[in-house]
Every structure is written in structure tokens, then in C-alpha cells.
N, C-alpha and C positions, 0 to 999 in steps of 0.2 A: 514636224518636218525635220527639224534640228536633230532628235534623236534619231530619225531614220538615214539622215547624213552620216552621223558619227558610226552608226553600225556599217555603212560601207565602206567608211575610212579603216576601220578596225577591220574588217573583210579582207579588203585589200593588204593589209599588213599581213595577215595571217597566210593568203593565199599568194602573194607576190605576181599575181597576174589578174588583169580585168576580167578575164572573159570566169576565169575559174572566181573570183569574188563575186561577180554577177547572180552566178549561179547558187553558189551558198547563201547570199542576201535573198534568192527569189523572186529576183527580178530580171528585166535585160540588160544589156551592157549600155546600150544608149542611156537607160535610164540610172544606173548607176553613175556612169560617167557624167550627164547631166545633174547629178545630185551632189557629186563632190565639186562639180565646175561652180555650184550654186555656194556650197561651203568657203572654197576660196572666197568669192565676191562677198560674203556676207562677213568674212574677216579680213578681207582686204590684202590678203597675202597668196604666195603661190606656195602651194603646199607639197606639189607631187609635181617630180621630173618628168615631164612627158614626151613620148615619143611614140610610133607605132606600138611599143612595147612598154610596160611597167619598168621605168630605172630607178625607181628608186623615192623616197622623201627629200624634199629640202631639209633645208636645218630647222628653220620655222615648223616644217610638215612633222617633223620628228617630235619638235614640242605639242605641237596639237594633238600627236597621237598619242604622247602619254595622258594629256588632261581628257581625251577622248574613251580612253579605256576606265579612267577613273570616275569620269560624269557617267558611261554607261552601267557602271558595279553600281555607283550608289542609286541611277535610275533604278536599275533590276530590284535591289534591297529595299527601295521604298515600294514599289507594284507589289512585292512580298510582304511587306509589312502590312500594309491597307489590306491586304487580301485575308493574309493569317488571322486579322481579327475581327473578322467577317464571315469567313469559310473554311479557316485554317490554312495552312503553308499549300502552297500551288507552285506552278512553274517546275523547272528543270534544276536539279541540284548536280552540279557537275564535279565530279571527285575523280583525280588524279592518283593512281596505287602505280608503288612499284613492284615489279615482278615476285619479289620477294614475300610482299605483303597480302598478296591473293589469298591465301586463306582466310585470313580476316574479313574478307568482303562480305560473307554471306550475312555471317552472325552481324555484323554491323546494318546493313542495307535492310534485312530482315526486321531488326528492332527500328531504324529509321523509319520502313513504311508502315508498320504498324501504329507508328505514332503521328503519319502525316500519311493515309492513304491516299489524298488527291494530287501529292506531288509526284516528280517523275525524275527517275535518277539516271544521268549519263556517268557510266564508269570507264576509264580510260587508262590504260596500263603505258608509263613512261617511265623515264630514268629520275631520280630523285632532284638531276639538275634541272631537268624540264616543269618539275613540279615548282621546285624555287621560281623559275622565273615566270610561271604561266599564274601563279600566285600574286606574284608581283605586279605581273601586267591585266589581274584582275579577269581572268580567264579562267580561275578555277575556284571553285567556292572551298575546298579542303583537300588535302591530300593523304594518303598514307604511307609513311616513311620511316628511316629511319631516324632515331632522333637525338642520338649520342656520338655518331659517327659521321664526320661530316656534318653538324648541326646545322639546320636551315635559319637563315637572319628573319628577324620581324615577322614571326607565327606565335602563335599561343599554341602549345603540343598538349596531347592527352595520353600518356603511355598506356599502351594495351596489354602487350606481353615482350618478352625477351627472347631474343632468337639463339640459338644454337645451332650444329651442325651435325650430319650423319653420313658416312662415306657407302656410297650405294654401288655393288659391284655383281657381276653375275654369281649365281650358286653353281656349285661344283668345282670353282678354281682354287688358287691356292689359298683366299679367307674364307673357306666354308666353315671350320670349326674354330675360328678366330672371334674371339667375344669384344675387344677393341682394337683399334689399329692407330699407328702414328701419323702425323701430319708428312713427315719425311718420307714413310714408305708409301704413303696415298701419291707423293708428286712422281713417284719412279713408275707408275702403271700410266696407260693410254686414257687422258681424262676428254669427256667433253663439259665445259665448264660455259656460264653465263657470259657474252663477250664485256669486253673491257669497261663498256660506257655505261656497264650498271655497277652499283655500289657493291653488291653483295661480292662480284668478282674482286672489286678492289679491296673489301675487306679481307676474302680468303687470301690475296695475293700477299697481303701483308702479311697474313698468319706463315705461309710459306717460306715470306723472307724471313721472318724470325726465326725459323728454324732452320734457315740456313741451306734453304733449298729452292729450286725452281721448276714448278709443276710441268709435266708432260703434258701440255693441252695439245689435242690432237684438231678438235673440232668446237668453234664456239656458237652462241645463238642468243638472241636476245629473249627466248620464252623457256620456260620450263616445261611446256608441253612437248619442245622438241627435244629437249633434253632427256626427260622422260623415255621419249620414243627411243633414243638411241640407248639408253642404258638397257632397254628390254632386248635389244640385241645380242647384245651378250661380247660386242667386239670394243665397249668403252666402259669407263665408269665416271662419276659424278661425285660432287658434293652438293647435299642438299641442306636447306632449311629444315630444321625436323617439323615443321607444321605441316610440310606439305602432305606428312603421311596421312594425317586427317583428310585429306581429301581422298588422294591415291590409294590409300592403304601400302603396303609392300609390296610392287609389281611381281607377277608371277614369274619366276625364275632368277629371283633377284633376291640379293642378302642385304640387307640394311644393319650396318656395322657403326657403332658411336665411335666417336675420337678421342683418342687415348689423353691428349693433352688440350682437353677444352681449355680455351682462353677467356678472360671476361666476355660474358655476351653482351648483346647491342638490343638497346629498347627499339620497340618498333609502336608507332601511335598515329594519332591524328593529328593534323594540325591545318590550325585555320589563320587566315591572315589577322594580324595585330592592328586591325582599323577601330576606329570608334567614329559611330556605333558599329558594334559586329553585325554584319546582316542577318537576315531570318536563317537562312538555309546553313550559312557556318555554324549558327548559335544553335540550330536543330540536330545539326550532325553532331556536336559537341555533346548536347545532352544527351544523345542514342548513344555514344562510345562510354558516356560516365558509369553505366550499370553493368556492362559486359565482362565476364570472368573471363577471357580469353585465357590468360596465362595457364590457369588449373585445367582448362581444356585442354591446351596442347600437350601442356607436359605431363596428360595420363594417354595419350596414344599409345596403343599397343606396340610391343618391339618385332621386329620380323621373325624371330622366333617364336613368339606368341601369335603371331599372323597365320605363320605355317600351321602350327598345332591344330589351329581351330579349322583351317582349311581342311 
């Protein structure tokens, strides 16, 4: 019962609403409220600022929440550890991924699932800052993110590949016969770029600043699918990680041009919390990442000229 009460508490922290927390916990709202009230009685403190609506946690409640997150993470790790010794890893493994690292998800999860067929995987796209926060709150088992730009704290990191960038623009324009383009030139055309809460956007903004220019950003999105769609329309250009060519190839009617001044590239890899003992889920993801040769795979993708000839 105590574990269930802690789950109600963490669900309320996530949802910030009693009814939504009850739905997320698969119970009625009266059941959730009764469980939280019993937790307060057992601990002898008031945890929740109550009104007709959820108003937040008391200072004591905030401390209880931190312990609840830790206890639940340890409990899940214990259940996984026991089941792994008998039947292999089971349960749901939670992976947070920055948008720029999405091309690496397929290879990593294929390797993981081949090793642990009884496990389920929940993949969530989010910013690097959200990954850091949710790892600290024991709400993720691992993350795929940048390692050496705005590095995360208190994690174990496994590099997978290094990222560099290509300029995507419509064919038939002024760039049709260009083999490389400068960041300064790119800044002068209408661009669609990732939104500024995404780390890759902050990386390329820093590159533009170093070149002494500001990009002419017309559209922002937190999804590469949206950017891909916009570039295909021909009115906008964009800067993409080179790894996305492995997913989509070069879109029809689009020219992919290397950036002339490639600055030091950035490592992308797997991170897990630096906890002892390491949870079975995090340990299994780290082991699956060990043998992946993603850098050689991504760096041998065809150029736009080669793709055009092949088509």
C-alpha cells in the first residue's frame, strides 16, 4: 500500500491536477485522494496544499516527493533485478531523446530488444534540460543527448557518434551548383530552425554568433519532421544534423550542401544516472550501446549529388 501511495504522490507532481493524476494512476479520484490522505496520516505531516483544486506541495511535501521518487526508482530496480535473474529483464524501460539524436534510436533499441525480448521500451522526445531533470527525478532510465555541450551532471556517459551539419535548400536556386556554403551566407536566407529550447539550436546560434551574423529565422519548430516538411515546400532552408540523411535521404527537390567552416563537432551519446547500484534497465541500455558503430554508419551516408544520381 505504501508504494501505491508514493505512486499517487509522484503522479500528482507530474500532472499538477487531482483528476488527471487519478487517470494516470488508473484509479478514481476519491481513491487517489484517500491514499494521499493516508500517507499524510502515516507520516504525521501535511503534504499537499489543499483546496478545491491542487495548489502545490507544502515544504515538507516537497521533501517527501524527493524521497518518493528515489524510493520508487529503487523499488522498480529491485523488481527488475529479481525478474532478470529468473526470466530476463522485464517491465518498461524509459528513454528520453533530444530531437537531434532520433536517428540513433533505431539501432540502439533494436540491439536492446534483441538482448531483452521481454522488456518494453518507452521513447520520449524532449530537450536536454528535461532529460537532466527527469533523470534526477528518477523518471527516466537513460537519455540520448549531447555529451560535451552543456554537459549533464551526475551521469555516466557513453559516446555514440559526433554530429556535424548540412545546409538543406531548394534545388534550382542560387545554391544549385555550390559544393559548400559558409555560415555567413546561410544566415542571409529565410530559415526554418529548431526552437530555442532545443540544444542543437543553441549550438548553431553560437556558430552564427562566432561568424559575426544573426540568422534570418522565419519559422521555428521543436520537430525535425516539421522542418523537413517546410524545406520541401521550397520557401525555406534549414540546417540539419548530417545523421538525418540516414533516415530521410535528401528530400526530392532539395539540395544538401556541407557547411564550409565546420567547427569542432559535438558528441552525442547515451547517459544514465550515476547511481549505485546501477538499475538493471540503465545497465542493459548501456551494454546495448557498447557495440554500436554509429559513427562509421552516419559518416558514410550518401551526399545529395550521389542520391540524385542514384534516383
